[in-house]
N, C-alpha and C positions, 0 to 999 in steps of 0.2 A: 584488532581483528582486521584482516585483509581478505578480500574476496577476488578471485580471478574472474575476469570478464573478457569478452571479446571486444576488440576495437572495431570500428567500421572497416578497417583494412584486413580483418581476420586474424590479427595478432592477439595474444593474451596480454592483459594489463592487470596489475594488482591495484585495486582501489581500496582506500580505507573504508571500513564499514563499522557502524555502531549498532549492534543488536539492541542495546538499551535505547538508543535514540529512535530507532524504527518502532520499537514497542511503545515508546512514549507518544509518538505521533499517532499511532493507531488507537491507543487507549484514550488519548485526548479527543480524537474524533468520535469515539463511541460515547464519551461523556457529553460532547456538544457537537452533534452531527450538523448543526446549522452552519458550521464553519467548513464543512466538506467542500462546498463549491469553491470557496476561496483557496483552500489548500490544493484542490484538484487543478486549479489554474496554474499552480506553481510546481506541482509534483505529478509524476506519472508512475505507473507501476514499475517501470524500468529503473526508477530512482531508488528502489528498494533492493538492496544487495541480497537479502535473505529471501529465498523463494516463497516460503510460507507467508511472509509479510507482504510480498509482492501480490500474492493471490488474495490476501485479505483486503488490501487496499483496492485492488481491482473490483472485488465483490462489493465493497462499500460504494464505489462509484456507480456500479450497475444498480444497486439497491436504491441509491439516491435518485437516479434517473427514473426508475420504475415506481417507487413507492413514496419518494420524497421524505422518508424518515428512516434513518439507519439506527437500529438498535440490535441487541444481541440476537433476538429472535429472527428478525428479517435477514441479518447477516449470516447466521448459521443456515437458514433456509437456502440462501443464495449459494453458499459454499457447497452445499450438498447436491446442488443441481448437476 
């Protein structure tokens, strides 16, 4: 799967994307949210090619900053805001 994205110069660039890889990262963080701070130091929402995954990761980071515990309830609450 490739995803078209803008380069810093305003051009389009096709980047490889793995929907399964992104889902695996997000699912792993839901199972063990204590690792979120480590992962957030290496990844940003922009690293996710799929918009819905980008929004989920961003919400996880916000929840962790506010509540210190990411689970399905706090994540859904944040996504509905």
